[in-house]
ZABA-602495 format. One record per residue: x, y, z of N, C-alpha, C in turn; residue in one letter. Coordinates in steps of 0.2 Angstrom, whole numbers, plus 5000, padded with zeros to 4 digits. Example, Ala and Ser with C-alpha at 12.3 -4.5 7.8 and 13.67 -1.06 7.14 Angstrom:
506649725039506249785039506649845039a
506449895035506849955036506450005039s
***
This chain:
500449945000500050005000500450065000m
500250114996500650184996500050224998n
500250285002499850335004500150395003a
499650445002499950515001499650555007s
500050605009499850645015499950715013a
499650765016499650835014500350865013p
500850835017501550865016501950815012d
501650765008502050725004501650714997m
501950734992501550724985501350654984p
500750654980500450584979500950544974l
500950474976501350434972501050424965g
500450444964500150434958500350484953a
500250474947500450514941500050584942a
500450634943500150704944500150734938v
499550764936499450794930499850854929p
499850884923500250944922499851004925a
500251054926499951114930499451144925a
498851174928498351204924498651264920p
499251284922499451344919499851394924g
500251434921500651474926500251534929r
499751554925499351614927498951584933v
498651524933498251504938498651484944l
499251464943499651444949499851504953r
499951564949500151624953499451654956h
498951644953498251664956498151634962v
498351564963498251534969498851544974l
499451544972499951544977500151614980e
500151664976500351734978499851754984a
499251754983498751774988498851734995p
498951664994499051625000499651645003a
500251655000500851675003500751745007v
500451785004500251855007499851845013a
499351805013498951795019499251765024l
499651715023500051685029500551735032i
500851765028501351825031500951875035l
500351895032499951935036499651905043a
499551845043499251815049499851815054e
500451795052501051795057501151865060v
501051925055501151985058500652015062v
499951995060499452015064499451985071i
499551915072499551885078500151905082l
500751915079501351935083501252005086l
500852045082500752115084500252115090t
499752065090499352065096499752035102g
500151995102500551965107501052025110v
501352055106501852115108501452165111v
500852185108500552245111500252225118s
500052165119499652145125500252135130r
500752095129501252075134501752125135y
502052155130502552205131502352275133v
501852295129501652365130500952365134f
500752315136500152305141499552355138h
499452345131498952385128498652335123s
498152295125497952245120497552275114p
497652245108497352265102496752225101i
496152245101495552205101495352175095g
495652195089495452165083495852115080w
496452105083496952055080496651985078t
496351955083496051895082495451895077d
495051955077494551955073494751965066e
495252005064495552005057495851935055l
496251905060496551845059496051795057a
495451795060494851745058494651755052g
494551825050494351835043494751805037v
495451815039495951795033496051715033l
495851685039496051615040495651575035f
495051585034494651545030494851545023l
495151605021495451615014496051575013w
496451575019497051525018496851455017i
496351435021496151365020495951345013g
495451385010495151375004495751384998m
496151434999496651444994497151384994l
497351365000497751315001497451244999g
496851235000496551174997496551174990a
496451234986496451234979497251224977a
497651244980498351234979498551164979i
498351134985498451054986498151014980a
497551034978497151004973497551014966f
497751074965498151084959498851044959h
499151034965499750994965499650924966r
499050904967498950824968499150804975g
499050854980499350834987498750824992e
498150814990497650804994497750724997h
497650715003497750655006497250595003m
497550545001497150484998497450424999r
497150364998497450304999497550274991l
498050244990498250224983498450154983t
498350114988498650044988498250004983f
497650014981497249984976497450004969l
497550074969497750104962498450074960l
498850064965499550044963499549974961d
499049934961498949864959498549864953r
498349914950497949914944498449924938l
498249904932498649914926498549984924n
498950014919498950084918498250104915a
497950064911497250084908496750084913r
496650044918496150044923496350094928t
496950114929497150164934496950234931r
497050244925496850304922496050314922a
495650264922494950264923494850284930l
495150254935495050274942495250344943a
495750364940495950434941495450484939e
495150464933494650514930494050504934a
493850444937493250444941493350484948f
493950484950494050534956493950604955g
494150624949494050694947493350714946l
492950664943492250674942491850674949v
492050634953491750634960491950704963v
492550724963492650794966492250844962a
492250844956491850894952491150894954l
490850834955490150834957490050864963t
490450844968490350874975490450954975f
490950974971491051054971490551084967l
490351054961489851084957489151094961g
488951044965488351044968488351094974a
488951114976488951154982489151224981l
489451244975489651304974489151354974v
488551344971487951384971487751394978g
487551344982487351354989487851394993p
488551384991489051424995489051494993a
488851514987488851584985488251614989a
487651584989487051604992487151615000k
487551565003487751575010488151635011f
488651645007489051705008488651775007a
488151775003487751835002487251845008m
487051785011486651795017486951815023h
487651805023488051825029488251905028e
488051935023488252005022488052055028h
487452035031487152075036487552075043m
487852015043488252005050488952035049i
489152075054489752115054490152095060t
490852105060491252085065491152145070t
491252135077491152185082491552245082p
492252225081492752285082492852325075a
492952285070493052315063492452325059l
491952295060491352305056491452275049g
491852225049491952185042491352145041i
490952145035490452095034490652025034p
490351985037490551915037490551885030n
490151915025490251885018490951895016s
491351935018492051945015492451885018m
492251855023492651795026492351735022r
491651725022491451655020491451655012v
491551715009491651715002492151664999a
492651655004493151605002492951535000a
492351515003492051455001491851444994l
491451494991491251484984491851494979p
492351544981492951554977493351494977v
493451464983493851404983493551344979g
492951334980492551284976492651304968f
492551364966492551384959493251364957a
493751384960494451374958494651304957l
494351264962494451184962494051154956m
493551184954493151164948493551174942i
493851234942494251254936494851204935v
495151184941495751144941495551074939i
494951044941494750984940494550974932a
494251024929494051024922494651024918l
495151074920495751074916496151004917t
496150974922496550914923496150864919r
495550854919495150814915495250824908l
495350884906495450904899496150874896w
496650884901497350874899497550794900r
497150764905497450694906496950634905t
496250654905495750604904495550594897a
495450544894495150534887494450534888g
494150554882493450554882493050494885w
493350434883493050374885493050364893r
493650384896493650384903493250434906d
493150494904492750544906492050524906f
491850494900491150474899490950414904a
491350364905491250314909491250334916m
491650384918491650404925491050444927s
490850484922490250524923489650484923l
489550424919489050384919488950344925l
489550324928489550294935489250334940a
489450394940489250444946488450454945v
488250464938487550474937487150414939a
487450354937487050294939486950284947c
487550304950487450304958486950354960a
486950414957486450464960485750434958a
485650404952484950384950484750324955l
485250284957485050224961484850254968a
485250304971485050334977484350364977f
484250404971483550434970483050384970y
483150334966482550284966482450244973v
483050234976483050194982482850234988l
482850304987482750354992482250334998g
481550314996481050295000481250235005p
481550185001481750125005482350145010s
482850185008483350205012483150245018l
482650285017482350325023481950275028k
481650225025481250175029481650135033a
482250115031482650075035483050105041i
482950175042483150215047483950215047g
484250215053484950225053485450165050n
485050115047485450065044485750095037w
485350145035485550185028486250215029n
486450225035487150255036487650205034l
487550145034488050095031488150105024l
487550125020487650135013487950195011v
487850245015488150315013488850325016f
488950305023489550325026490050265027f
489850205025490250145025490450125018a
489850105014489950085007490250135003l
489850195003490050244998490750274999t
490950285006491650315008492150265006v
491950195008492450145006492650134999t
492150134995492250134987492650194985v
492450254987492850314985493550304987c
493650284993494350284996494750234992l
494450174991494850124987495050144980l
494550184977494750204970495150264970l
495450284976495950344976495650414976g
494950414978494650484979494950514985v
495250574985495450604991494950604997p
495250595003494850585008494350635010i
494550705009494050755010493450755005g
493550734999493050734994492650664995f
492950614997492550554999492050565005a
492250605010491850615015491250665013f
491450715008491050765006490450735002g
490650694997490150664992489650614996i
489950585001489450535005488950575009a
489250635012488750675016488250705011t
488450735005488050765001487450714999l
487650654997487150594995486650585001a
486950585007486550565013486050625013y
486250685013485750745014485250745009v
485450735002484950744997484450684996l
484650624998484250564997483950535003f
484250555009483950515015483750565020a
483750635019483450685023483050735020t
482750775023482450835020482850905021r
483450895023483850955024484050985018a
484151045017484451075011485151065010p
485451055004486151045004486551105007s
486251165008486651215010486851205018s
486551155021486751145028487451115028v
487651085022488351055022488851115022i
488651175019489151235018489251255025i
488651265029488751285036489251245040g
489151175039489551135043490351135041r
490451145035491151145032491451215035i
491051265034491251335037491451335044e
491051305048491151305055491651255057e
491751195054492251155056492951175054g
493051205048493651225045493951295047s
493551335051493751405052493751415060s
493751365064493851375071494551415072h
494551465076495151505076495751465079l
495651415083496151375086496551335081i
496151325075496451285069496951335066l
496951395067497451435064498151415066l
498251385071498851355073499151305068a
498651275064498951225059499451255054v
499251305050499651335045500351365048p
500251395054500751425057501251375060l
501051315063501551265065501851225060f
501451225054501751185048502351235046v
502251295045502751345043503351345048l
503151335054503751335059504151275058l
503851215057504251155056504651165050g
504351195044504751195038505351245039a
505251305043505751345044506351315049l
506151275053506551245058507051195054m
506851165049507251125045507751165041e
507551225038507951265034508451305038v
508251315044508751355048509251315052a
509151245051509751205054509651185061g
509051195064508951175071508851105072l
508551065068508450995069509150965068a
509550985063510250955063510650965069r
510651025072511051045078510850995084a
510150985085509950945090510150875090m
510050845084510250775083510950765083v
511350815081512150815081512350815088g
512050855093512250845100512050785103f
511450755102511250695104511750635102l
511950645096512350585093513050595096a
513350655098513950655101513950635108s
513350635111513250615118513150535119l
512750505114512550435115512850395109l
513150425104513350385098513750325099g
514150325104514650275106514350215110h
513750225112513450175116513150125112v
513150065114512750005110512050025109r
511850035102511150055101511050125102g
511550165103511550235105511150275100g
511250265093510950295088510150285088l
509950225091509250215092508950265097n
509350275102509150325107509150395105y
509650405101509650475098509050485093v
508850435089508250445085507650455089l
507550415095507050425099507050495102l
507650515105507650585108507550635103g
507850625097507750675091507050685090g
506650635089505950635088505550675093m
505750655099505450685105505550765105y
506150785104506250855104506050895098l
506050865092505850895086505150895085v
504750845088504050845088503750905092s
504150935097503950995101503951055097g
504251055091504351115087503851105080i
503951055077503651055070502851045070s
502651005075501850995075501650945070g
502150915065501950875060502350815060s
502150755061502550695061502950675055k
502650695049503050685043503650725043v
503550795045504050835045504550815050a
504350785056504850765061505250705058d
504950655055505350605052505850625047m
505550665042505950695037506550735039a
506550765045507050805048507550765051a
507350705055507850665059508150615055v
507750575051508050515047508650535043a
508650585039509250595034509850605038p
509850635044510350645048510650585051v
510250535053510450475057510550415053l
510150405048510150345044510850325041f
511150365038511850345035512250315040p
512350345046512850325051512550255054e
511850255054511650185057511750135052m
511750145046511850095041512650075041k
513050125042513750105043513850055049k
513450065054513550025060513249955059r
512949945053512649875052511949875054g
511649925055510949925057510549905051q
510049855052509649835046509149895044k
509049905037508649955035507849945038p
507649885038506949875041506949895048g
507449875052507449895059507449975060e
507850005056507850075056507150115055m
506850085050506150115048505650095053v
505650035056505250015061505250065067a
505850075069505950125075505750195073l
505850215067505650285065504950285065l
504550235062503850245062503550245068a
503750195073503450195079503650255084t
504250285083504350345086503950405084s
503650395077503250445075502550435079g
502350375080501750365084501850385091a
502450375094502550395101502450465102m
502650505097502750575097502050615096a
501550575095500850605093500650655099e
500850645105500550685110501050735113t
501550745109502050795111501850865108i
501750915112501550975110502051015106p
501851055101501151075099500951035093p
500850965094500550925089499950945086s
499850945079499250965076498650925078l
498850855080498250815083498050845089v
498450865094498250895100497750955099l
498050995094497651055093496951035090i
496950985085496350965082495850935087t
496050895092495650865097495350915102i
495750965103495551015108495051055105g
495051075098494551115095493951075094s
493851015093493250975092492950955098v
493250955104493050925110492950975115t
493251035114493251095119493651075125s
494151035124494651015130495151075129v
495451095135495951145135496551125131s
496751175127497351155123497951165128i
497951205132498551215137498551145141s
498051125143498051055147498251005143a
498050995137498350945132499050955131l
499351015130500051025130500450995136f
500151015142500450995148500450915149t
499850885147499750815149500050775144g
500250795138500550755133501250735133g
501650765137502350755138502550685141l
502150675147502350615150502150545147l
501550545144501350485140501850475134p
502050525131502550505126503150485128a
503350505134504050485137503950405139l
503350385142503250315144503350275137v
503050295132503150255126503850255123l
504150315124504850315122505250265126a
505150265132505550215136505450145134l
504750135133504650065130504950045124a
504950095119505350085113506150075114l
506350125119507050115120507250055123g
506850025128507049965131507049905126l
506549905121506549855116507149865111l
507349925110507949945105508549915109a
508649925115509249905119509349825118f
508749785119508849715118508949695110f
508649735106508749715099509449735096r
509849775100510449805097511049775100s
510949715104511449685108512049655103r
511849645097512349615092512649665088g
512549725089512849785085513649785086d
513949795080514649795080514949865082d
515149875088515449945090516149955090m
516549905086517249905087517549965083s
517249995078517450045074517250115076g
516850115082516450175084516850215090v
517150275088517450305093517050355098a
517150355104516750395108516950475108r
516450515107516650585106516950615113a
517450655112517850685117517350735121s
517550745127517150795131517150865127r
517650885124517650945121517150945115s
517150885111516750885106515950885108q
515850845114515150845116514950925118v
515450955122515251025124515151075118w
515551055113515551105107514851085103k
514651025103513951005100513451035104a
513551035111513051065115512951135114f
513451175114513451245113513151265106l
513251225101512951235095512251225095i
512051165098511351145099510951185104a
511251215109510851255114510351295112a
510451345107509951385105509351355103p
509451295099508951255096508551215101a
508951195106508651155111508151195116l
508251255116507851295120507151315117t
507051305110506451315107505851285110l
505851215110505251175113505051205120p
505551225124505451245131505151315131f
505351355126505051425125504351415123v
504251375118503551365116503051345122i
503251295126502851275131502751325137r
503351355138503351415143502851465142f
502851485135502451545133501751525134v
501551465132500851445132500651435140v
501051405144500851385150500751445155t
501251495153501251555157500751615155e
500351595150499851645147500151705143g
500751695141501051755137500651755130v
500551695128500251695121499751625121a
499251635117498851575116499151515112t
498851465112499151405108499151425100a
498751475098498751495091499351545090t
499451595095499851645094500651625095e
500751575099501451555101501851535095v
501451505090501851485084502251545081s
501951605081502251665078502951685082t
502851675089503551685092504051635090i
503851565089504251515087504551535080g
504151555076504351575069504951625069i
504751685073505251735074505951715077v
505851675082506451645085506851595081y
506551555077506851515072507251555066t
506851605064507151645058507851675061v
507751705067508351735070508951695071l
508751625074509351585075509651565068l
509251555063509451535056509851585053g
509751655054510051705051510751725056v
510651725062511151755066511651705069l
511351645071511751595074511951545070v
511551505066511751445062511951475055y
511651535053511851565047511751515041r
511251475041511051425036510451455032e
510151505035509451525032509551545025f
509151515021509151535013508451575012e
508451635011507851675010507551655004w
507951634999507651614992507151554993r
507151514998506751464999506151475003r
506051535005505451555010504851555006v
504851585000504251584996503951514995y
504451464993504251394992503951364998g
504251385004504051355010503351375012l
503151445010502551475012502051435007l
502151425001501751384996501551314999v
502151285001502051215004501551215010d
501651265014501251275020500551285019t
500451325014499751335012499451275009a
499751235005499551175002499351125007a
499851115012499751065017499151085022m
499151145024498651165028497951165025s
497951185019497251185015497051115015g
497451065013497250995013496950965019a
497350985025497150965032496450995033i
496351065032495751105034495151075030l
495351065024494751035019494450975022f
494950925024494750865027494350875034i
494550925038494250935044493550965042i
493451015038492851035036492350985033g
492550945029492150885026491950835031a
492450825036492350775041491850805046a
491850875047491350905052490650895049s
490650905042489950895039489750825040a
490150775039489950705040489850695047m
490150725052490050715059489350735061g
489150795058488550825059487950775057w
488050745051487550705048487550645053a
488050615055488050555060487650575066l
487750635069487450655075486750665074t
486550705069485850725068485450655067q
485750605064485350545063485150505069s
485550525074485350485081485950435082g
486350425077486950375078487350385084f
487450455086487850465092487550445098s
486850445098486450425104486550345105t
486450315099486450245099487150215101q
487650255098488350235100488450245107l
488250305110488350315117488050255121s
487450235119487050185123487450125123f
487650105117488050045116488650035120m
489050095119489750095123489650105130m
489150135132489050145140488850075143s
488650035139488449965142488949915141g
489549935139490149885139490349865146v
490349795147490549765153491249795155p
491349795162492049815164492149885166g
491549925166491549995168492050035163g
492350085167492750125163493350095159k
493650035162494150005159493949965153y
493349935154493149905148492949955142g
492750015144492650065139493350095136f
493850095140494450115138494750065133l
494649995134494849945130494549955123c
493849965123493449965117493750025113i
493850085117494150145114494850135110t
495250095113495950085110495850045104i
495449985104495349945098494949985093v
494450025094494150065089494550115086a
495050155090495450205087496050175083f
496250115085496750085081496550075074v
495950045074495650025067495450095063v
495250145067495050205063495650235061l
496250235065496850265063497150225056g
497050165056497250125050496850145044m
496150155045495650165039495650235037a
495650285042495550355040496050405041l
496650385045497150425047496950465052e
497350505056497250535062496750585062g
496850645059496450705060495650685057i
495550655052494850645050494550595055p
494850545058494550505063494350545069a
494850585071494650625077494050675076l
494050705070493550755069492850725069v
492850665066492150635065491950605072v
492450565075492250525081492350545088f
492850595089493050615095492450655099a
492050695095491450725098490950675101p
490950615098490450565099490650535106l
491250515107491450475112491650505118v
491850575118492150605124491550615129f
490950635127490450635132490350565136p
490450515132490350445136490950435141i
491550455139492050455143491950495150a
491650555149491550595155491050565159r
490550525156490050495160490350435164s
490850405162491250355166491750385171f
491750455171492250485176492950485174g
493050475167493750475165493950545163i
494550565166494750635165494850645157h
494650705155494650715148495350715145e
495850735149496550745146496750675145v
496650625150496850555150496550525144q
495950535143495550505138495850525131y
495950595130496250615124496950585123a
497350575128497950545127497850465124m
497450435127497250365125497050365118v
496550405116496350415109496850425104v
497250475106497750495101498350445100i
498550415106499050365105498750295102l
498150285103497850225100497750235092a
497550295091497550315084498250315080m
498750335084499450335081499650265080g
499450225084499650155083499350125076v
498750145075498450125069498750165063g
498850225064499150265058499850235056v
500250205060500850185059500950105058f
500350075058500350005059500249975052a
500649925049500549895043499949845044p
499649825039499749835032499349895029p
498949935033498549985031498750055033l
499150065038499350125041499750175036g
499450235035499750285031500450295033i
500550315040501150335042501750285041g
501550215041502050165040502350175033y
501950185028502250195022502550255020f
502350305024502750375023503450365026i
503450325032504150315035504550275030a
504250225027504650185022504950225017c
504550275014504750315009505250365011a
505250395017505750435020506450395021i
506350335023506950295024507250265018g
506850265012506950235006507050165007k
506650135010506650055012505950025009v
505949975005505349945003504949925009p
504249935009503849915014503949845017p
503949795012504049725014504649715018n
505149755017505849745021505749765029d
505249805030505149835037504649795041a
504149765037503549735040503649695046m
504149645045504249595051504549635057r
504949685056505349715061504849765065a
504249785062503749825065503449795071m
503249735070502849705075503049705083w
503749695084503949695091503849775093p
504049815089504049885091503249915092y
502849885088502149905089501849865096l
502149815097502049785104502249825110g
502849855109503049895114502649955115a
502449985109501950045109501350025113l
501049965111500449945114500449945122t
501049915124501149905131501149975134a
501550025131501550085134500850125134g
500450105129499750135128499350105134l
499450045135499050015141499150045147l
499850055149500050095155499650165155l
499650195150499350265150498650255151v
498350205149497550195150497450175157a
497950135160497750105167497950155172a
498450205171498650245176498550325174i
497950355177497750415175498350475176p
498750455182499250505184499750525178w
499850475174500350485168500150545164i
499450555163499250605159499050665163s
498850655169498550715173498950735179t
499550705180499950725186500250795186g
500350825180500650885180500150945179f
499550925179498950975177498851025183l
***
């Protein structure tokens, strides 16, 4: 199986660009908006904390611009072929059948966008009478991003179909979508009559078929929700627009593009290399020492980038060549890299922590504090296993770094090592919010890159900003579509039925925690992290509270269980991304993965059994 993620281009053939003009129409405004967000939020922090003169409109203006970043970013990701999707079935098809599947995916996306661009425009016009309290900006200026983004993606889809799909593939795909719509229309009364069993048709069968055929996850969620609303309810399709707008424009999610940018700048500025270099000088001579360096590097870097793929991409190239020289098996290296990615899911300021806080109303600050120790428990479990598995390593040619070399590496890394602590201190002390703190990290990283490490390349900044917009837009589009699907599941009564079923699990809260672990491991393999959280976390958190489970502990259990699924073969997306980063065939690492996944699961069970691990420092 191959999988694509927002920050990793699709392995599938990516069509030619729709044109230089369209590319600049998408990229230049997105870059300008991201820079504006950084300046606006940083201005709010400085005015409030330094000059003790808060500016009341910074969050307001940031919220207006944020939805535009998300929609332009989604269009850029669509243009570049970087929307997250599953490709394990596509990669097993012959070229002719795959071309047909690619055309089908574009027609599905076009159907979804075409059905909603009109309602989105009407929704924007209806919002004109609502204005922001401080600046008096009509809300239509913000939500107009939805119809504009949909229209841009329609143009991209049509252009791509024109350039890459033959008329036969286009006609067959259009016929397949039309036949599905006709079947839903004809069977509509019967689907309504069977009650919530129709959810299996819309949200199990439809989503599964779309995902298997390579339709991007956001569009698979969206088309299933659209079909459900049109053919199984009396609600207007415009309700989907409201759910997408609400789900993808929550202000706390503004941390997504800003932390993505911070992670990219960290790599350019040389911070990750400095951190890993210090750890290698400290532990590189110990048997299995580079395994511990990898774990320590992932723990530290995860506190900066917020993206597990960025973490792995920053650490692996620095360590893997030396690990290979010492005789480490490639499969073993990738297995440790992948499971360390799962271990680091709860290390702040992870995008997963921000997402789960935004959809469940759990304090982001509490999640940031509670996430450190659970990750440490899992790191210790992985480190213990790595110790036993490295007993046969040949260390005869490895020289221990001198004390002066260690101190030199430490002095070089010290400014970088302070960044995770600066980020956490600023949030916990109330200097800045979880959204604003990323701007402080961005300025700090740029200053280090320019003044200390002197590796910062200004010519790469524009490309980094475009990459940030594309990755963020892909994530936010999934969150918006998943929010709409979550609304459909909730209003159908499914959440009530789920609550009743799960609350009756034998074994009390521990039985419920066990069911949660199994469920989110499976969801992590099937849906990847953020979509699974957005859809299902709001449904299960109230049940956890009814059992008396602390919401922070439950969040850690959910996130870590989901992380195990995301990085577990043969379906986990993260596993295949780790193989791609390590340049190791997936089959070579499959066998080595299972002991490490076992260590992760043992650590996860400890986190579930001992609440203090998650709540002791709150």
